[in-house]
Structures are given as structure tokens and as C-alpha cells.
C-alpha positions as CSV (number, residue, x, y, z in Angstrom):
1,X,0.0,0.0,-0.1
2,X,1.1,3.5,-0.7
3,X,1.1,5.8,2.2
4,X,-0.4,9.2,1.2
5,X,-0.7,12.5,3.1
6,X,-3.3,15.0,1.8
7,X,-2.5,18.4,3.0
8,X,-5.4,21.1,2.0
9,X,-7.0,23.8,4.0
10,X,-10.3,23.0,2.1
11,X,-12.7,20.4,3.6
12,X,-14.6,20.0,0.2
13,X,-11.0,19.3,-1.5
14,X,-9.8,16.8,1.5
15,X,-13.1,15.0,1.1
16,X,-12.9,14.6,-2.8
17,X,-9.4,13.6,-2.9
18,X,-9.8,11.0,-0.1
19,X,-12.7,9.5,-2.0
20,X,-10.6,9.4,-5.3
21,X,-7.5,7.6,-3.6
22,X,-9.8,5.5,-1.2
23,X,-11.6,4.1,-4.5
24,X,-8.1,3.4,-6.1
25,X,-7.5,0.8,-3.5
26,X,-3.8,0.9,-3.0
27,X,-3.5,3.9,-0.7
28,X,-3.4,4.3,3.1
29,X,-4.5,8.1,3.7
30,X,-3.9,10.7,6.3
31,X,-5.2,14.3,6.1
32,X,-3.9,17.6,7.2
33,X,-6.0,20.8,7.4
34,X,-2.9,23.2,7.3
35,X,0.6,23.5,6.6
36,X,1.6,23.0,10.2
37,X,-0.2,19.8,10.4
38,X,1.2,18.7,7.2
39,X,4.8,19.1,8.5
40,X,4.0,17.3,11.7
41,X,2.2,14.5,9.9
42,X,5.4,14.2,7.2
43,X,7.6,13.1,10.3
44,X,5.0,10.9,12.2
45,X,3.1,9.4,9.5
46,X,6.1,9.0,7.3
47,X,4.4,9.2,4.1
48,X,5.4,7.6,0.7
49,X,3.9,10.6,-1.1
50,X,2.3,13.9,-0.2
51,X,-0.4,16.1,-2.0
52,X,0.2,19.5,-1.0
53,X,-2.4,22.5,-1.8
54,X,-0.3,25.8,-2.3
55,X,-2.7,28.2,-0.9
56,X,-3.3,27.7,2.8
57,X,-3.6,30.4,5.4
58,X,-0.7,30.7,8.0
59,X,1.9,28.4,6.4
60,X,1.4,28.2,2.9
61,X,2.3,25.4,0.7
62,X,5.5,26.5,-0.2
63,X,6.7,27.1,3.4
64,X,5.5,23.7,4.3
65,X,7.3,22.2,1.1
66,X,10.5,23.8,2.4
67,X,10.0,22.3,5.9
68,X,9.2,19.0,4.8
69,X,12.2,18.8,2.5
70,X,14.4,19.9,5.2
71,X,13.1,17.7,8.0
72,X,12.0,14.5,5.9
73,X,12.3,14.6,2.4
74,X,9.7,12.8,0.4
75,X,7.9,13.1,-3.1
76,X,5.5,15.8,-3.0
77,X,2.7,16.6,-5.6
78,X,1.4,20.1,-5.6
79,X,-2.2,21.1,-6.2
80,X,-2.2,24.3,-8.1
81,X,-4.7,26.4,-9.9
82,X,-4.3,27.0,-13.8
83,X,-3.6,30.7,-13.6
84,X,-0.5,32.5,-14.1
85,X,0.1,33.2,-10.5
86,X,-0.4,29.7,-9.9
87,X,2.0,28.5,-12.8
88,X,5.0,30.5,-10.9
89,X,4.2,29.2,-7.6
90,X,4.3,25.7,-8.8
91,X,7.3,26.4,-10.3
92,X,8.9,27.7,-7.2
93,X,7.7,24.5,-5.6
94,X,9.2,22.3,-8.2
95,X,12.6,24.3,-7.6
96,X,12.3,23.6,-4.0
97,X,11.8,19.7,-4.5
98,X,8.1,19.0,-5.5
99,X,8.1,16.4,-8.2
100,X,5.1,17.2,-10.1
101,X,1.7,19.2,-9.7
102,X,-2.0,18.6,-10.1
103,X,-3.9,21.2,-11.8
104,X,-7.2,22.1,-10.0
105,X,-10.4,21.7,-12.3
106,X,-11.9,24.9,-13.3
107,X,-15.5,25.8,-12.2
108,X,-17.5,23.4,-9.7
109,X,-14.6,21.2,-8.3
110,X,-17.0,18.6,-7.0
111,X,-18.7,18.3,-10.5
112,X,-15.2,18.1,-12.6
113,X,-12.9,16.4,-10.5
114,X,-13.9,13.0,-11.6
115,X,-12.6,13.8,-15.0
116,X,-9.3,14.2,-14.0
117,X,-9.3,11.6,-11.1
118,X,-7.4,8.7,-13.5
119,X,-4.6,11.3,-14.3
120,X,-4.3,12.6,-10.7
121,X,-4.1,8.9,-9.5
122,X,-1.7,8.1,-12.2
123,X,0.7,11.0,-11.2
124,X,0.6,10.4,-7.4
125,X,1.5,6.6,-8.0
126,X,4.4,7.7,-10.1
127,X,5.4,10.3,-7.9
128,X,5.6,7.8,-4.9
129,X,8.2,5.9,-6.6
130,X,10.2,9.1,-7.5
131,X,13.5,9.6,-6.6
132,X,14.3,12.6,-4.4
133,X,17.8,13.9,-5.0
134,X,18.7,17.0,-2.5
135,X,22.1,17.2,-3.7
136,X,20.9,17.7,-7.5
137,X,18.4,20.2,-6.5
138,X,20.6,22.6,-4.1
139,X,21.3,25.0,-6.6
140,X,17.3,25.2,-7.6
141,X,16.4,25.1,-3.8
142,X,18.8,28.2,-3.2
143,X,17.6,30.1,-6.2
144,X,14.1,29.3,-5.0
145,X,14.7,30.9,-1.5
146,X,16.6,34.0,-3.1
147,X,13.4,34.8,-5.0
148,X,11.3,34.2,-2.1
149,X,13.5,36.2,0.4
150,X,13.5,39.9,-0.5
151,X,16.7,40.4,1.4
152,X,18.8,38.2,-0.5
153,X,19.7,38.9,-4.0
154,X,20.2,35.9,-6.5
155,X,23.3,35.8,-8.4
156,X,22.4,35.7,-11.9
157,X,25.4,35.4,-14.6
158,X,25.6,38.0,-17.3
159,X,23.8,36.5,-20.6
160,X,26.1,37.0,-23.3
161,X,24.7,37.9,-27.0
162,X,23.1,34.7,-28.5
163,X,24.9,33.6,-31.6
164,X,21.9,34.5,-34.4
165,X,22.7,32.5,-37.2
166,X,20.3,30.9,-39.3
167,X,20.6,26.9,-39.1
168,X,21.5,26.8,-42.7
169,X,24.4,29.2,-41.9
170,X,25.6,27.6,-38.6
171,X,29.4,27.1,-38.9
172,X,29.9,23.4,-38.7
173,X,32.5,22.8,-41.3
174,X,30.4,21.2,-43.9
175,X,27.5,23.7,-44.6
176,X,24.7,22.8,-42.0
177,X,24.4,22.6,-38.1
178,X,22.0,20.3,-36.6
179,X,19.5,20.4,-33.7
180,X,19.1,19.0,-30.3
181,X,15.8,17.6,-29.3
182,X,14.9,17.3,-25.7
183,X,12.1,15.3,-24.0
184,X,10.9,15.5,-20.6
185,X,8.0,15.2,-18.2
186,X,7.9,14.6,-14.3
187,X,10.6,16.3,-12.7
188,X,11.4,18.1,-16.2
189,X,11.6,21.9,-14.9
190,X,14.5,21.4,-12.5
191,X,16.2,19.0,-14.8
192,X,16.0,21.7,-17.6
193,X,17.6,24.2,-15.3
194,X,20.5,22.0,-14.8
195,X,20.8,21.1,-18.4
196,X,20.4,24.5,-20.0
197,X,22.1,26.6,-17.1
198,X,25.3,24.5,-17.8
199,X,25.6,25.3,-21.7
200,X,27.2,28.5,-22.9
201,X,25.2,31.2,-24.7
202,X,27.4,30.6,-27.9
203,X,26.4,26.9,-27.9
204,X,26.3,26.1,-31.6
205,X,23.0,24.0,-32.0
206,X,19.7,25.3,-31.4
207,X,17.8,23.2,-28.7
208,X,13.9,22.2,-28.9
209,X,12.2,21.0,-25.9
210,X,9.0,19.0,-25.4
211,X,8.0,19.4,-21.8
212,X,4.9,18.0,-20.6
213,X,2.8,20.7,-19.2
214,X,-0.4,22.9,-19.7
215,X,0.0,26.1,-21.6
216,X,-0.6,28.1,-18.5
217,X,2.9,26.7,-17.3
218,X,5.2,26.7,-20.4
219,X,5.3,30.6,-20.9
220,X,6.4,31.1,-17.2
221,X,8.8,28.3,-17.3
222,X,10.7,29.7,-20.3
223,X,10.7,33.2,-18.8
224,X,12.2,31.7,-15.6
225,X,14.6,29.5,-17.3
226,X,15.7,32.6,-19.4
227,X,16.4,34.6,-16.3
228,X,19.1,32.0,-15.2
229,X,20.7,30.7,-18.6
230,X,23.2,32.1,-21.0
231,X,21.3,30.7,-23.7
232,X,18.0,32.6,-24.7
233,X,14.8,30.6,-23.7
234,X,11.7,31.1,-25.6
235,X,8.3,29.6,-25.6
236,X,7.0,28.7,-29.0
237,X,3.6,30.3,-29.2
238,X,3.9,30.8,-32.9
239,X,6.0,30.0,-35.8
240,X,9.5,31.2,-35.4
241,X,12.9,30.6,-36.7
242,X,15.3,28.2,-35.3
243,X,18.8,29.7,-34.4
244,X,21.7,29.0,-32.6
245,X,22.2,30.4,-29.0
246,X,18.4,29.8,-28.4
247,X,16.4,27.2,-26.5
248,X,12.8,26.8,-27.6
249,X,10.1,25.3,-25.2
250,X,6.9,24.0,-26.8
251,X,3.6,25.6,-25.9
252,X,1.5,23.4,-23.5
253,X,-1.7,21.9,-24.6
254,X,-0.3,21.7,-28.1
255,X,2.3,19.9,-30.1
256,X,5.8,21.3,-31.2
257,X,6.9,20.6,-34.8
258,X,9.8,21.7,-37.2
259,X,9.4,22.6,-40.5
260,X,10.8,24.6,-43.2
261,X,9.9,27.9,-44.7
262,X,12.1,29.4,-47.5
263,X,14.9,27.4,-46.4
264,X,14.7,28.3,-42.8
265,X,14.2,25.8,-40.1
266,X,11.2,27.1,-38.0
267,X,9.7,25.7,-34.9
268,X,5.9,26.1,-34.9
269,X,3.0,24.8,-32.3
270,X,0.4,22.3,-33.9
271,X,-3.1,21.0,-32.8
272,X,-2.8,18.1,-30.5
273,X,-2.8,14.6,-32.2
274,X,-4.9,12.0,-30.9
275,X,-2.6,9.6,-32.0
276,X,-0.3,10.4,-28.9
277,X,-1.2,10.5,-25.3
278,X,1.3,13.1,-24.0
279,X,1.6,16.6,-25.1
280,X,3.7,18.5,-26.1
281,X,4.5,15.1,-27.8
282,X,8.2,14.1,-28.0
283,X,7.3,11.5,-30.7
284,X,6.0,14.1,-32.9
285,X,8.7,16.5,-32.3
286,X,11.6,14.0,-33.4
287,X,9.4,12.5,-36.3
288,X,9.2,16.1,-37.5
289,X,12.9,16.7,-37.2
290,X,13.9,13.5,-38.9
291,X,12.0,14.4,-41.8
292,X,13.9,17.6,-42.4
293,X,17.4,16.7,-41.3
294,X,20.0,13.7,-41.7
295,X,20.3,11.6,-38.6
296,X,23.7,12.8,-38.0
297,X,22.6,16.5,-37.6
298,X,20.2,15.4,-34.7
299,X,20.9,14.6,-31.3
300,X,18.0,13.5,-29.1
301,X,17.9,13.7,-25.1
302,X,15.2,11.9,-23.0
303,X,15.2,13.1,-19.5
304,X,13.2,12.3,-16.4
305,X,9.5,11.7,-16.9
306,X,6.2,9.4,-16.6
307,X,5.6,7.0,-19.3
308,X,7.4,6.2,-22.7
309,X,6.9,9.1,-25.0
310,X,9.9,9.6,-27.3
311,X,11.4,6.4,-26.7
312,X,10.2,4.9,-30.0
313,X,11.2,7.8,-32.2
314,X,14.5,8.3,-30.4
315,X,15.3,4.7,-30.8
316,X,14.9,5.0,-34.6
317,X,17.0,8.0,-35.0
318,X,19.8,6.1,-33.1
319,X,19.1,3.1,-35.5
320,X,19.8,5.4,-38.6
321,X,23.0,6.8,-37.2
322,X,21.7,9.6,-35.1
323,X,22.8,10.0,-31.5
324,X,20.7,10.0,-28.4
325,X,21.2,10.4,-24.6
326,X,19.4,8.9,-21.9
327,X,19.5,10.4,-18.3
328,X,20.6,7.5,-15.8
329,X,18.2,6.0,-13.3
330,X,20.5,7.5,-10.7
331,X,19.4,11.1,-11.2
332,X,16.1,10.7,-13.1
333,X,13.1,11.8,-10.7
334,X,11.2,9.2,-12.8
335,X,13.0,6.8,-15.0
336,X,9.9,6.1,-17.3
337,X,10.9,7.9,-20.5
338,X,14.7,7.6,-20.2
339,X,14.4,3.7,-19.3
340,X,12.1,3.1,-22.1
341,X,14.8,4.4,-24.5
342,X,17.3,2.2,-22.7
343,X,15.4,-0.9,-22.8
344,X,14.8,-0.3,-26.3
345,X,18.4,-0.3,-27.1
346,X,17.8,3.3,-28.1
347,X,20.6,5.2,-26.0
348,X,23.8,5.9,-27.6
349,X,24.9,7.3,-24.0
350,X,23.3,7.0,-20.6
351,X,24.7,9.6,-18.2
352,X,23.4,11.4,-15.1
353,X,21.6,14.7,-15.5
354,X,24.9,16.9,-14.6
355,X,27.0,15.3,-17.2
356,X,24.4,15.8,-20.0
357,X,25.6,19.2,-20.9
358,X,29.2,18.2,-21.1
359,X,27.9,15.1,-23.4
360,X,26.4,17.5,-25.7
361,X,29.4,19.7,-25.9
362,X,31.5,16.8,-26.8
363,X,29.0,15.7,-29.4
364,X,28.7,19.2,-31.4
365,X,32.5,19.6,-31.4
366,X,33.2,16.4,-33.3
């Protein structure tokens, strides 16, 4: 049985969540009415996973999360509203150590929560198996604290001017550069921070990213990463040229494709494909890139995430001569997506999160 602690100040949400997880049949449940009770029960109940509301009186969800991660670290899934403010708070929570989030249904919660119940249970089950690495997340935790504490100034490196070459003009020795294709899901935002924050601003290949998230969250994620990275980070909310010095994050609730217009490679949002379960779809992104560029000009990176999205397409890329990197089980919060790539014999290299940037630099310098 999975020991679940539900922390929420709303009696209605506590009741609805308890009913959903009780019906699932594999949860032992305790509830806390506020952050103070949540911290106490995190120690005495020793849950395998916690659902934690962000907005609570007194000790809010972020303060509660911070205490839990200091006193008794365990996987935490935040309960967040689908608003711009909710998105930023959720990203703060993930920087502090939360592994995933649940979006509150819009409108009458009691009427709509049944529709999201299966995904909610799936996320919490996956989170219960997630790996919490305080060492890997130390930098993110310090950044999150500096943002939350006005007296502390975050140290942000100067952003060099990115190399704004057309892909067709990227200096690679033989006429054309290439593209890095990144896929991630559960645990992805802090992983992207580690990956992109390590790369130089003049990294010669553009990076295109499919991170499973709602549209409300991908814009704030791109803006947040852009503040801390030497690369320029943008959300693909409209067709845009793909150039070196940039990383492109697909807009949520859509898919992300590569195409060409007048010889220029572009990234563009596309309506969700019903043939794919996760969105933005890593599979569709990689497939679209493989139709445009030879395999040797593509590098696939599959990082932490629940499910198998991207594993088939990246395995195909490797079999055709492309290069792929799977995040190792040692650092992945959830080794679903990279694990599927490894099991398919689709990984050219398996390495820990903090080694992926070094491996990319080695690949593109060859």
C-alpha cells in the first residue's frame, strides 16, 4: 500500500481527494488541514507521497514544502490553480523539491474532479516511486529561496549575446549545423534548469524542447529559465525561426513541430494529435525533425518523465545513425521515459543529469 498524506485547508478538497484515492484501492491515507499539521504528519506518518495545496492560511504550501524537504524529504505533488500566479508558484515549488503538480479543475470542483481523477491517481502513484535528490536540487533550492526572501539577491550570470545564425549558416565545417531535441515530463523543470544552465550562450546548435505541461505553465517556465541561463529561452507560441544560441520550449496543450519555410528551419505549435497520449509530444517533435534533417545532424535527449513518450522515435533516430542520450536512473526523478529508451536499445549514451551538457558539448564539437 502507498502511504499518502493529503494537505489541504479546503474540507471539500480533502473529502474529494480522499474519496478518489480510497477508491483506487492501493492507498493508506492521512489528512492535514494546514501546513503546520502537514509538517508534523510528514514526520510522524512518514508518507510515501504527499499532495500539497499551495494556497493555505498561515503556513502556505511553499513554506510547508520547504520544511518537509529539510526535515523529512519525500515526493510531493502540488495542487495548483491554472492561473499565471499559480504557474509561477508551482515552478517555485518544483525548484524547492516537488516532483509534479495537479491542476485544480476549473469551475465547480466537485462536478469536474472525476474527469481528472484517473490522471491524478496515475501522477501520485508515479510520484510515490520518484527519486528525491537533494544534492542535485541544491542550486534550484537556493535560487527559489533567494526569490522568496527579498533581503537576498540571486546571483544571475550576465547573458552573452546569442549567436543568431540561421541554421543553414551555422558554422559546422560542412554547410549545415544540427538540432538538439529534448523530451521530459515529471521532474522536468529542475532538470531543464540543470541542463540549460550549464550550456554556454554560444552553444552552436539550437535546442528544441517538449516538456509535458499545460499552456499556462510553459510560458512562465521559459521566462524563468531565461533569467538564469546564458542561452536565450523562449516559448514557441507561434512559428519562429530556429537559430543557434536559443532553446525553444513547446507551448503546452499543443504539439511542437519543426518545419521549413523558404529554406529556414522553424519551430511551430500544432494542434494536439489524438494518436499521442502526452503533449507536447516528444514523438511528434522527433519525427518531424527526422523528415527535415539527416540523422547525423540530430541529437535526442530523453530526461526524467513518466511514461514512454519519445522512446520509439529516438530509438529510430539512433538506428539510422543519429545520437541519443538517456538520463541515468541514478538522477532521473522518474525513470520512465529515459528507461524506455534504454530498454529499446535506443540510447547512444546513458549519463547522469549533470553530465548531459558535457556530453552535448562533446557531440557538437566532433
